[in-house]
N, C-alpha and C positions, 0 to 999 in steps of 0.2 A: 503494500500500498504505499501509496505515495500521498503527502499531505501533513496537516499539523494536528490531528486528532489524536486522543488517547494520551500518552504521556511523553511526546516528542516536543522538545524544548523549541519554544518558538523563536524565530529570527529575530535578532536585534533591531532597533530601530536606531538611527543616527542623525541627531540635528544638527547640521554643519554650519558654523560661522566662520564665515570668510574673513580673515583681516584684510584681504585685498578690498572685499566688498565695503566692510566698516570703515575702511579709509576714504574709499569713494562716496559714501554715504553723507548726505548733508547733516550738519553736527554731526558727523562720525558716529561714534558708539552709543550717544544716548539718542540720536535720531533713530538709529538702525534699533533700537530696543522697541521700537514701535512695531517693527516687522517681527521679532522674535520672541515678544512678549506673549502672543496668542498662542502660537505654538509651544511654549513653554507651559502657559495653564492646561492647555488639551493634553500634552502628553504625561502629566502627573498621573494620568490613570495606567499609564502603562508600567509604573514603579521602574524597578531596575533595568526594565527590558529597553528603556528608553535613554540615551545618553548625548549630552551635548560635548561636541568636538570641534577642535581647532585645525588648523592647517598639519600639524606634525603628524597627528592621530588621523587624518584623513590620508597622507602620504603613506603611513604605515599599515593603513588598513587592509586587511584580508579577508574579510568576513563576504562570501560570496553568497551567502543566502539572505543577508540582512537587508535592509532598506536605508538609503541615504536620503534626507529630506535638503533640499537646496531652497531656502526661504529668501526668495527676491536675491538670489546671488549675482548680480549683476556683473560685478566686476571678478575676474578671476584670473591668476597668472598663470604662466606655462605649466608649471609644476602640479596645479591645480586642475588645470584642464587634463593634463595627462592620467592623473590619477584617478579621476572621473570616467575617462575613457577606459583605462584598464580594470575598473571594477565593474562598469556596464559590459563589458566583453567576456566579465568571466564570472557574470551570473547575479551582480548585485542587483536591486531594484532600485529605481530612483522616482521621488515624488518631487514636482518642482513647480514655484510660482516666479511671477515676473520673468522680466528679460535677461535671463542667466547667460552669462558670457559675454554680455554685449559692451564691454570694456576691459581694457588690458589692466596690467598693475599701475601704468601709467595715467589712467583713467580717461585713455583717447578710445576714439569707437571700435570695435571691433566687427561691427555686423552682425547679425544674428544666425549664422550658419552653425555656431556651435551648440546654440538653444536647438534650431531645428532638426541637427543629426541626433544630439544625444535624446531627445525626447521623439523623434519621428514626426513632427509635425511642421505646419507653416503657420507664421502670422501673418497678420494682416492690418497692422495699425492697433488702433485703440478703437473702442466703441464711445459714442457722443450722442448725447440724447437730452434734450429739454425738458422731457417728460417722464424721466426716469426709468430704469431697466429693473429687469426680475431675473435671475438667475433661474432656471427652469430645467431640473433635470429629467431624465428618462428613466420611466418606471421598469422595476424588474431587472435592472441591469446590473453585471458584476460588480460596480462600484458605486452604485445609487442605489441599490434595491431597498434601503430601508426608509426612502423618502417617497410619498405617494408619486404617483407619475404627473409630470407636468406642474407641479407646484409653484407657485409664483413665490420665488423666496426674495423679498425686498432687500435689496441691499444698501438703500437709504442714500440720501444727500447725493453727491457727485460722484460716489464710487465707480459707478459706471462708466464714468469719463475717463477713470484709470484702467479699466479692463482690457484684455488683449483679445483681438479676435484670433480665433483657432482655427484652422482646417485641419484634420485627420481622417485618417480611413476608419476610426472608430471613436466618434463623439458620445459623450455620456450625458452632457447637458448643453444647453444653449441660452444666450442672452436677449430676450425680446422684450418688447414693451408691454405694458399689461394686456392689452388684446391679442397678443400674439400674432399680430399681423405680418405678412410678409416682408422679411429684409432682405434686399437684392445684394449686400456684401454677406461673405462669410459672417455666421453669426455663433458659431462653435464656442463654448466656454470651458468647456472641461474634457479632456480626451484621456484615453488608454491606449496601451498598444502592448502585444508581446512578441518578440522574435525569438530566434532559436538561444540567443543569450540571455536575456532578461526582460523583466516587465517596467513598465515605465506610465505614470499617471501625471499629467500635466493641467494645473489649474490657472485659467486666465486672468483670475481675481487677486491682486494680490494682497498682502495681509493687511494692508492699510485701507484696504476698500471691504473689508470682511464685514458682513451685516451685523449689527450690534443689537438690535432689537431681540428679544428673547428666542421667538418664534422662529426668525432666521438664523441665527446663532447656534440653535438646536438643530435645524435641519442641515446645515454647513456641517456641524459635529459629526451628524450620523453620514454623511458622505464620507467625512475624514475617516470614521471608523471602517467603512466597506473599503475606502481606498486601500487602506493599511493591510486590512485582511486581505485583500486579491494580491498585494504586491508581496505579502510574506506568504502567501500560497497556503492559505489557511482556507480550505474550501466553508462555504456560508449555504446553509439551508433556509429556506423561506416560501410560505404559501404564495403563489404566482396570482396577479389580479384576475385572470381569463381562464376559461375552462378548455380542457382538450388540449394544452399546449398552444392555444391560439396567443397570438401576440398581442393583439389590440381588438378594440370592439367599436362599431360604428351603428348609430341610429340615424335614419335618414325618415324624416318625418315631415307633414304638412298640417300646418295649419291652415284648417280647409273652411273658409269664411265666405266671402263676396265671389261669385262663379264657382261654386261648389262642384259643377259639372267637372272642372279641369282636373278633379282628383283621378280620374282615369289615365290622364298622361302620365304623371308619375308613377301610376300603377303599373303601365306599360313598360315605363324606362325600368324599373325595378326587375320586372317580372322577365323579362330578356335576360337576366344573369341568374335567374332563381331567387332573387332576393324578395323579401316582404318588409314594407313599413308600416309605420303608425300613422293613422290621419285622426288629429284631434279636430273634432267637428264642432263647429258653432251650430248648436242644435237649432236656433231659429232660422237657420240656413239649410241645414241638413232635411227636416220634414218638408222641403220643397222638393228633394230628390231621394225619396227614400227608396227607389229601385237602386240607384247608383250606392248609396248606402249599404244595401243588403248584397249586393254583386261584391263590393270591395271586401266585406268579412268573407263571403262565399269562397273568395280566390285566396283566402289566407291573409289577408291584410289586418291589422288591429283597429279597431275601430273603438275612439277614446272621446274626450270632451273637450271642448275649448270655451265651455259656458253657455249659457243661453242667449246672450247678446255680447257685441265686443265692447264691454266696459268693465275694467280691471275690479277687483276684488281687494286691493289694499286699503286698509284703515275704514272700510265700511264695517257699520255694526254687525255683531255676530248674527242678529236674527236675520237682517237683510241679505247675508252671505248665505246662510242655511236655507233661506226660502229660494235662493237663486239655484244653490246648488238641486235643492230637491226638484225644482221645476225643470232644470236640465234634463235629471233623469228621466222625468214622467215625458218628456217630449223624444226621448231616445227610447223609451218603452213602447211608444205608439209606432215606432217603426222597426224595432228589432223583437218586441214582445220578450220572452224569457231568456233572448240571448244577450239581453244587456247585462246578464252576471258575466260575461266576457269583458264587457266594456269597463275597465279597472284603472285608465289612466286620465289624467287631466294636464292641460296647459294653460294656464291663466291669460286671459287677454291683455294685450301690451306687458305681460310677465310682471303684473300687479296682483301682490298675495300679500299674506301676512300669516304668522303662526296661526291665528284664528282658523283662514284659509285650509291650513294642514290638518289642523285638529279636526275640521268639519269634513274635511275629504274623508278622512279614515272612518270616522263615526258614519258614513254615510256608503262603505264598502270600497272606497277607491285605495288603490294600492300603491301607485306613485303618481309624481307630477313631474313634468319638463318646466326647469326654472331659467333664471336669468344666467349671464355669464359672471355674475357678481356673487353667486351664490355660493360659490367655494371657490378657494384658491387652488384647490388640485383641479386636474382634469380625470376626474373619477367619480363615480356614483357615489352617494352619502345617505345617511339615515336622518330624516328630518329631527331637528331638537326641540320641536314644537310642544311634545310630550317627553316626560322622562319615565323611565323603568319599564320601557315595552322591550319586547323581545326582538330579534330580528326578524323572525316571523310576523310579528306584529306591527312592527313600524312603518311609516310610509317611506319609501324610496324615492330619493329626488335625484334627477338627471340634469345636471346643469347643461345648458347649452353652451357650446365650446368654441363655436365656429361663429363667424359673420353669416347674415342671412341675407335675402333679397331685398329686405327692406334697408338695409345699411348699404346694401350694392346701387339701389336705387338713388338713394339719398343723394350719394357720391356721384352718380352719373356715371358709373362705369360701364365702359363697353363689355360686350360678350366675352372678348379675348382677355380682358383686365380680370373679369370675374372669375374666366377658367383657370388664369394664374393664380389667384389667390386661393381658390379651393384645392388645386394641385399641391401646391405649397402646405396647406394644411393637412391635407391627406397623408402627405408624405410624415409632416411632423407629428401626426397621431399615431402614426405605425411606429415612427422609430421611438417614440415616448412610452410606446406600450400602455397608451392611454385610451379612453373613452372619449368618443369625438359625437356631437350632436348636430348636423345639420337641419335646419329648420329653412323650409320654403312655404310659401305661401300661394292659395289657389289663385288669387288673382293676377300673378305673376306666372303662371302656367299654363295660361291658355294658348292656342295655337300661336306660334311666333312670337311669344312674349319673352320677357327676359332669361327664365328659368327654363322653359321649354327649349330655347335655344342652346343652352349651355349642359343640361344635366344628362342627357344621353351620353354625350361623350365623358362626362365625370364618372357615371356609373362604370361606363367601360374601364376607367382607369383603376375605379376601386376593384372591378373583377380580378385585376393583374396579380392582386396579392392573394389571390386564392383562398385555401384554407387558413391560412395564418392572419386575417383578418376577418374577426366574427360580426358579420351584417346581419342584424338581427331586429325584432319588433323591440318597442319600449318595454313592454309587459315580460318578454322573455329575460332581457336585461336586469330589469328591476329584479324578478324571481332570482336569478343568478346570484345577484348581490346578497339577498337574503340566504341563500344556501352556501354561497362560500363563507359567510360571517359566523354560519353554525358549526362549520369544521375548525375544529382547535388543533394544533401540532404541538408536540414536545419533542426534545431531542436530548440526548444524552450521547457524551462521547464516550468510544469503546477505544480498545487498542487497534482493533482492525476496520474500525469505521464509526458510523453512528448509528445508534439506537433511535429511529423514528418512530412515534407513536401518533396517531392520528383519531381523533374523537367527534364522533357526530350524532345527535338524539334523530336524526332522520335520514332517509336514502338521499345521498348527493351523488350526481354524475358529472363526473369530468375534473373533479377538483386535483389540481396540478401543483406541486411542489418541486421547486428549482433548486438546483445543485449547482454552485460554482466551482469551478475545475482547478486544481492546484498547478495543473499544468496545460497547455492546449491540447484539446482533443482527447484527454484522458477518458478511461473506460469507466463508467457507473454500473456498478451492478445493485440489484436490490433483491435482497434475499429474506422470504417472508418467515417469520418465526411460529407460523402456525396459528396464531391468534385469529379465531372466525372474522372474518370481514367482508373483503371484497371480491372482485371478479379478477382476471389478470391484471398486473401493472406495466403498464407501457413505459420502455424507456426511450425518450426522444431527445437525440443530440441536437440543439437548436443553433449553435454556434460552436466556434473553439473554445469559448469560455464559460458556457452553459450546459446543463442537462437538464430535461425535463422527467420528472416522474409524474407519469398520467394514471390516476386511479378511474378507469372508467365508471366503476359502479361502488361506490361506499355505502354498505348498509350501515344500519344503524349501531351503536356500540363502538369498538374498538379495533384497529388495526394496528399492528407492529410489526417492522422491519429493521433488517439492517442494510444501511447504506455504506457501501465500499467503493473506494475510487483507486484506480490503478494506471 
């Protein structure tokens, strides 16, 4: 077994303090302390495994399994450069920030070739933004998995203007504005790479720009934890976001309002590739087209609610909100009869709702609602906090809208070509982020020849290129999966020959996926069932050179135990 489970001593961590960099830093040692202090505080958790070293210790270092951290080591002399190259060529892992080696011992510029070669990246200047920038990690990745996919990590102040644009074959996070819109320049912020020699991680956010607010600092700390575990070749085991080793999820829905009849155009575009969507229906319009509503349901699409009339719910008295919810259900029952029991989703008009709305939706049998982009900092579903003490099976699931919609596109007067570029960028970002993406279109913009009718057929074709790796599903299916996933707990216990994994669930769950990060590229993972009654076969799926998935296609109520070994 290769790895660091059991009694194997973990590789050491070395925080390198370059005297060449200290001399070149404004205010010298006092100024450079602003770079070192965040690392000193963070590394305390590693105890004796972490050590601060200087130049002579670096030159003498012969630890080929360890990790050397280069904290904004901008100036390096020839012997320091040679030592780092020697160590990296013989297996030492590196974590770097800032423009490493961009100056020599005389503080003259030496360019960025040393940085690019050492970390196998390219840089493209600094980010600049008047509106602020957010670090957004990819979910379920080998160095970012503890942080939910796409979380907006606010770096605050003008920190973004000091962050470095990174291009790499393996990105783990990007830097974008709050709305996650298309950036035409490279927008990578965190990169990792593995060669036949060593592993490297590069963070384009220098220490002086690290987030200071508790939430952002906590998220960055979790990324550092995962990064150092990967660099130290310590396999990590965690529950994946999506079922059956799928890498992202996508809901394509229609706010079906004026010109309700155009719903069949979206259905046509989705069905061409075997997909089904959700039609949040304004019931005062739906009752004009009962045959279309019934046909959409019969063809496998989800019929859900968009209220009775197109007027928001937020801050309305509870009694008025409840009367409206009862009336919309009554109108839908007039169309679908008993089939209204399958109409369990809601989307508030103008995305206007409050906690009262969420409590009343659940009271009247609704199970999920599609919310606004500000509903969550993460790009994942979540449970409503309007009521406390509810189980995952009882709680209302919230599906945040994560993409711009046709109302935005129309207000900006974007051409169909421009809309297509924005949609394709976000589709790619969603997939790389292992995230949930909700694209909302409106019936009035989907009539023959209208904006979305002109771009969506091509968009859905691009969605289909991702194949089974991208889960395209109805809102009710995604919401139910989020409930099922939450009810599966995993526990792990290191053993000399691997890790003993225990999964527990009170109900039958299909497709739960457990990720394993690998101690070396393409390492073999085995699952050895301990005989605990449980599930059907466990599939081992190699996702990429750094991760393998264990897929439990059927997990029965109770527990399942098995040993994960990596070779």
